[in-house]
Phi, psi and omega in degrees: 000119180252128182237128179265119182255130182222137178230126183237142178143189180292134180204123182053041176085005179214163175282133185221163171237123175242133184217153177215144168253121189239126167279101190288336176298313178270348187054049180245132180274115182275330180196158175193176181173183177218151168239109189247161177059043176296134179090353176265171183301320180234100172277160181235121178253118178244130179236127181236117179243111177054046175088354178252113186258139174231138178235148172209153177264141175198174182259119176246108192293322186206176185296322178302315179294326178293317179294323174298321178298314181298315183292318180294336181293337180296326183245017177300132182300332179271312185249000187291161179238000173222156182280321176205174186287351179293345179282346180275136176278331183188158168247123180258121182252128171284128175236121185293315186235123177249005180053214175267357181286330185245105178264351178209161180287156189204164171293149180266128170227187182304318181295318182294319176299319178293319181293324179293319178299323179292338178274356181304319182295338179285330178215071185299333180279349187241305192301328179298322177283324174304315180295322178298318177300318181295309187293324179294316180293325177298319179291322185278331182228067186298338183263000183261129179297133179255131184240127177268125177250113191264134174297332187277345188297318184298331182269009179292348180271001178294127185290160188300324181289345177265336180262347180281144176264157177281055181240167175309131185304330184300331181289330172291314184294322186271325187237003181066027181282110182198173173286131176242321181080153183221188182058026187300321181292324178288318172301316182291317180300310180301321178296316182294321178292320183296318178301319178297315183293330176281344183072029180237157172296142181304327183294345187254000189253152176244121184226151164249113178258135187239103176268112186240113179203217176297326167245149183224138177206154175242151179220144172264118187237118184239121179059028180085003184244134178287125174261335181193157178205155189283324176288153190239239179297322175232172177285010181278329186287158169106232184294157167292137180237177181304319179230359176258145187290325191072204186300127169218160172299121183303330181295343181295326191294307179298330179294312178299321180295323178289313182293322184263355180069035182272147167272173182304313182299324180290320181286328174295324177294321177298313186289323184268332192236345185236009184250210178058217179304319179294315182296315182290317187279328186072008184246303187192159173260005180268124185302318182298321179297320183288323176297320178293317181296321179297315178298334178274000173106007179288115180292326182286324176296320178295319178297317181296317179295315179299319179296317177304309184289323179298317180296318179297317181301318181298319180291325177298312179296317180299316182288333173296324175293316179301321182282340184074032184134171187205128176269324182197152170251136184238128177255132179211175185089165185309314180284314179301323180282331193240004184235089177305323183297324182288318180298319182297309179297323185287331183259349183297137180085002183260015181293341182291344174247019171090011179262106183238107183276138174264109187295334176290310179298327185295351179289350181293146177222143174069009179218161182286142175176165176266138182237015179266157175290156184299328182268006179292122179292329177256122180279156179232126184236150165253126181229103176302126184286156177214074181301323182296318179295317178296323175298316178298317177298317182291322176298318178300318177302317181294320178298312183293324175294322180288327176294321177297315176303316182294324181297327182285000000 
C-alpha cells in the first residue's frame, strides 16, 4: 500500500509544499521532497528518491503550481517512482484546523471540502493552503482516495472543562471559540514512541510531550489520549515560540492597538510574526542564533532563551498535576530534538517531581534516546518526530475502515 503524504502552507517564512511517498506496509519512504519559497522570484524544488537528492531553482508562481510540481514528480520519467497514479492507495493531506466538525480523519468529498473552507477563519494562514492541496490533487488524481488528516483530531479528547474559555458561553455556541490544540500528529507519534521506550502499553502511561519548533506546544497525554495542550483556539496561545508571543494578557492587545494605531491585521502580524524569541531578543527567532549571541554576551538573547525555557517548565509542571503523576517527558520537533541547552534549562530544578536529567546523555542531537539519569523516577526522552509517517498510518486506517464499510 503506497500513500502519498502532502503538506501545504507557510513554513520558515514562505509558502511551501512538503511531500513523501510512503510504502506503509514497510513504513519506507520511497520518495519525498519540498517546493519552497513559492511565489518568490527563485523557488527551490528538492526531490529525494531513495536517499539521492536533487535540487533546482525555478519560479513557482503559486501553491497550486507547487502541488502540481510535487505530484508530477512521482511519475516523472527520470526521477519518478511509480508508473501511474493507480499505484496509490490514498493521498493524505495535512489540514491544520478541523474545528468541532471533524473528530476523526476522513475521506474527502464535496461536503468535507466545504467544511474545511468554513474552518479557514480558525486557521487563516494554513487551512486555505491545505484546501488548495486537496482540490489540486482531486483534479489531478480523481480516482485516488483523498484523506484529510487533521492536526486537531488528536486533541478532541480534551474534556470540556479544559477546552472552554472563561468567556460568555454564547461565544462558544455561536463561533466555536474554545481550545482546539495543534501538532496532533507529532504529539501522537511522540506518545506512541515513548510508550515503547518505557516498555509499557500506551494505555498505561502518563506523558508530557513537548513539540518545539517553528511552532511550539506541550500536551498532557494519558493513556494515549490528550487531556490538555498549550495551543488554543489558534496556534498563537501557549509557549513562547520563535516569532509567536504565546500566552499574554488579552488586555494588552487593545492597548497596543491604541498606542500604535494598529488595525486588526497589523496587531495579528505583531503577535504571530514579530514576537516570541524574535521580539524579546531583537536579534532572531532562531534558537541557534540566540545561543551564539548569548555566548557573545547579549543580555536580550539570554532573556529570550530563559523566558522560552521558563514558560515550558511551567507547562510541564502544570501538566504533571493534570495527569496526576508522570512517567516521562518527551522532546520532539526541530528545537526539542537538537538543542541540549534548551532541554537542560527547561528541566533544571525539577528534581523535586522526579525529573533528573543526565547532562552527558543530553548531548545527543537528532536521534532517539533516553536522556534521564538511571535513578530518575520520570524518564526523559528525545524522539525525532515523523508527522509524515503518522499521517500515512492514519490514512491507512481510514482506507481500511472505508473498505470494510463497502464490503458490508
